N, C-alpha and C positions, 0 to 999 in steps of 0.2 A: 164394278165394284163401288158400291158407295164409301160413304168416310168411316174410317175404323178407331177404333177407341183403345188405346192402351191395356191402363190396368185391368179391364172387364176380361181380358183373353188371356190372366195371369194365369198358369201351370203351377203343380209343385213344384217347388223349391227345387234346383238340380244342386248336385254337390259343387260347394265354394270352394273347393280348396285351390288355393294357389300355389304356383311352383316358384323355387327361386329364380330372382330374376338372372343369375349367373349360371345355370345349370341344369340341362337340355334332361329328358323323360331318357333312361337307362334303355339302352339297347334292346333289351328283351321286353320292353316296356310299349315300345315304338312300332317294334315286330309284330308284335301279336294287335295291336292297332290300325299298323299300315298294312300289313300282309308282310312278305318279304323284302319291303323296300325298306335299303338303309339309309342312315340319318348321319350324317357327319359330326362330329363333337360336337362342334360350335357350329349352330347354323347360321347364324348372321354372318360369321367370318367367310363363307363359303359362297352364301348369298350377294354379301354388299361387293365380292367379285365380280357377279354377272350383270351391276348393273352399267344400263351404258346410256348415250347421249347425252342432252342437256344435263339431266339429273348427275350423269357421272362425275359432269364440270363442276357440281359445284363445291364448294370447301366444305359443306357439311353431309357431302355424302357418306362419309364411313362412318357416320355419327347415327346410330339406330335411332335413337329419340328424335333425330331433325328429318329424318325423311319420312318416319311412323306418326309422329308426333304423340307418341303415346312409350313410356317406360319397359323393361324388358316384362319385369315384375304382370304388368298389366296386360301384356300382349299373349304369354303363356299364360295367362288365367283366362283370355276370350278362345285362345286353343283349344284348353280344356273343356269351357263350356259346348264348342260345336264339333269339335272331335267326331264323337258317337253318327251326328246327323251324317258331317261332310263327308264321311268314309265309309257309310253304311252301302252306299251305291255304288256301284261300278263305275270308274269313267275314263275317259281318256285324257284326259288333261294334259298335255306336255308343253316344252319348249320349243322353241324353233329348231331347236336341236333332237327335238325326238326323246328329250329327257322326262319321264315323267314327275312331274308338281305333287312335291307332298306336301302335308297337313301344313307344315309353318309356312311355304312357299305361296300355297291358295288364300290363308288367311293376310298374310303380307301384300297380296294384290288387291285383294278385296279394299282393307284401310288403306290401303293408298290409293283407291279409285275413290274413299266415302270422305277422306281427308281432305284431299288437294283438288277433288273438283276435275284434277283434269280427266283430256278426255281418254276415250279408247285406244286410240291409237299412241298417244302420247306414252299412255302406259305400258302399253306393247313393247315398244319401241325400248323402254327402262329397262322392262325385264326378261326382253328377249322370248315376245308368245305373241301369238295374233291376236288380232283385236275383238275376236270373236270367243277366246279365250279367257280374254279376260273379262266380256261380258259375263259368260255362263259360268265364272268362278264369281263374281260378285254379285250375281244373284242366286246360288247356291248359299255364298255366306248368310245373305239377307234372309231365306229361308229358316237356317239354321241357327240364328241369332234368333228370330220371332219365336220359334219353338226353345229354344234353352234359354233364353234372356230374360223371361217376361218379370221375371221374380225381384227385377231391376226396377220396376217399375210398378208398384203397388202404393194405395189409397192406404194410413194408416190402417192396423188391423187392428192395436188394442185403445184403449181408455187413457193411458199412461205415455203412449206416445202422441196420440194425439194433443194430451194437453201440453206437453214438451214442445211441440210443435206453436200452438199456440203462445206460451210464454217465450219462446223465441221470437215471434214477431212481436210481441207488446212493448218486447223490450230495445225495437228498430225503433217505432216514433210513438210509446201508447196507446197502441189500437188494441184494443182489447177482444177476448174471442177471435179472432181469426186463425184460421186452419190454412190458409192456401192463398199468394197472390195468382191473378189472372191476368193473360193477356194473349194477343193473336200477332201471329206475324204470317207475313207473306211470303209462300215460295214460287218466284217468279218463272214464265215458261214462256220460249217462242211459239206459238201456235201458226197453220196456216189460217192468216187471216179470210181465206174463200171458202173454208169450212163452216155456215152456217150456224153447225151446232157447236161450235167455240166458242162462243160470244157469251157462254153463259161464264166462262172463265174470265170476260175481260171485265175488270175491276174498275174504281172510281179514278185512279190513278194510266187511265188508260194501258195498262199493262194484262197479259195474261198471267194470271195466277191462281192459286190453291192454299186456300187456308190451315194454318195449326193453330189451334188454340191449345194451352196451354196452364194448370195449375201447379204451383213451383213450392216446396219448403224454404225456410230461412236459409239454408246450402244450398239454394239454388237446383236443388233435385228435383225433377220432373215427377210429379204424383198421381198425375192423370192429363191424357195426352188427346185429343180428337184431334183427324187429320184426312182432308180428301173433300172437303167444301169447296164449290167454287170460291175465287174471288168477287164475283159479282155481288155477292151476300155484303149485308149491313154487318160491321161485329159487335156494333149497337151494347158497347160495357164502357163507356166515359160518360163521366156527368156533365148534364145540361153546365155551359159554360156565364151564361147569362143571371144576373141576378142573384147574385149570391150573397148571402148576410157574413157580418166578421165570425159567427158560427162555423158559418157554411164552410167558409173559405178557411177554416182553422183545421175542420174536418178534413176539406180536403189538401191540405199541406201531408197530412199525418197519412191520409189514402195513398194520397202520391207517392212518399218515400215511400211504403210499404210496396206499395205494386211494382215500384225500380227493382227490387228483385227479380220478377217475373221476367224485366225487361234483361235485366242484364244474362238471366240465364237463357233467353232467347239469342242476344248476343253472340255467348259465348259458345251455343252450341252452331248456329254460322261460323262462327269466326275458325272452328275445331273440324267439324266438318263441312268444306265448303262445297262438296255439289250441291247443298241446296241453298249455297251464298249467294251465287251470280245469277245467271240468268240461265235455266236449262234448256237444250235446245232440242224440240221435240220430243218431249219426255212418254213413255206409256203411262196418263195416267191412272189405269188400275196397278200396277206396281211401284208409282212413284206416292201412295201415303206409306206404303210398308217398307220403304226406301228411310225415311222421313223417321215412321217409328224406330228402325234399328239406330237410325245417328240418335233419337232420345235416348233410345237403350244405353248408348255406346258412350254418351253423356253419363249419366247415371253409373255406368262400371267406375269410370274416374273419379267420382266424386266418392263411390263408396270403397275404393281402394286407395285414395286416397294418393292418388297419382303425383308424383312431384312436379310434372310437365304443366299440370294446375299453379302451379306458385310462381313459375312463368311470364303467366298470360295476364297482360291486362285487362282492368274490370271497364267497361263501356254496357250505356243501354240502348246503343243507336244499332236495332235490329232491321227495321225498316225504313233505308235510305231511300228518301222521295217521295216516303207514303205521309199522309196529313192526318190527326187525330179523328174522328169521328163522334158525332153527337148523336148523341140518341135524342129523334125524332117525337116518342113515345117515351112517358114513363107511370110508371103504378105511383098512384099517389100514397098508400102506405108504405115505401118503399122512401118517400119523404118524408114520412115523418120517421120510421127509424133514421134517417140521416141526423136531424133535426134532435131527435134525442139523444144519438152518440155524440153530436158536436155538443151539445149541455152537458154530459158527462167528463168528457175528456175536458172541458174549461174549468169544471167544478164548480158548473154553475148549474148541477141536476136539481131541483126540486126533492126535499126530503120524499 
């Protein structure tokens, strides 16, 4: 499977109804969607009592937001998105005591796996289930989010929406007509060194990695993502660093300030969904792009729902620790002319 692109696979928008964060669906509604499986009045009160291992010893283990790093409102909305797809197929997912996993149980397991980056064994020990169950539940969630969540990642569909984005970008540092900030980041992997086919993933920093390229709007919302290219490829998106005039330096300052939005978005993505933050141990390279895409969808959902957990997150622009900026080895002369014209415009020296 080659690289995948987020917004091109967009389907018709699903129902965006958001449940109240303190009230779960009625028993009749749940019964119709989950068969005869009963649900507790408050799912989290019952689920939190089943947490064991190191997670249960944490002082925040009883706090839903601390365990899953999202609000109950957002959790309930995500459950409503994936419910039909996750419950449509018969499954035998149970905990180690043989108790069937409800929809909420399954979404909780998948979100913990994606947000913590913890191993299958740690997640299984914490929630009382086998590693294989954690893996299968997480993958079913990824598939469901691909089908039902893509409307949260889309290119501006109207001229008014595009103009609003341009206006907000211009207010950052005066760069006009900017419809998005672009940057790339690396998802680092551990792969067998003896397999020659893995050499294509070996990047300039001597890591095996996969590239995620993202276009971001002023609210740090992903508008387009392409993920799956091997890390050995050059990103080729940074302006040359030598021989800059004063006008070009001014342009680069404004360009860098605007591009910082994309850097902060990618840093938040990796901080929030830590499965792609560190070094992944021998991941399935065909499935990894889809996992990264779903993390991007979840990132956007938190922004779209104005999840309050975002208020507590610090902003950083460091998303590729240990990676140096790459310089373009070739350039387009017309692009240089355009940059010089923009430099003149930004400094008020553009000829009439």
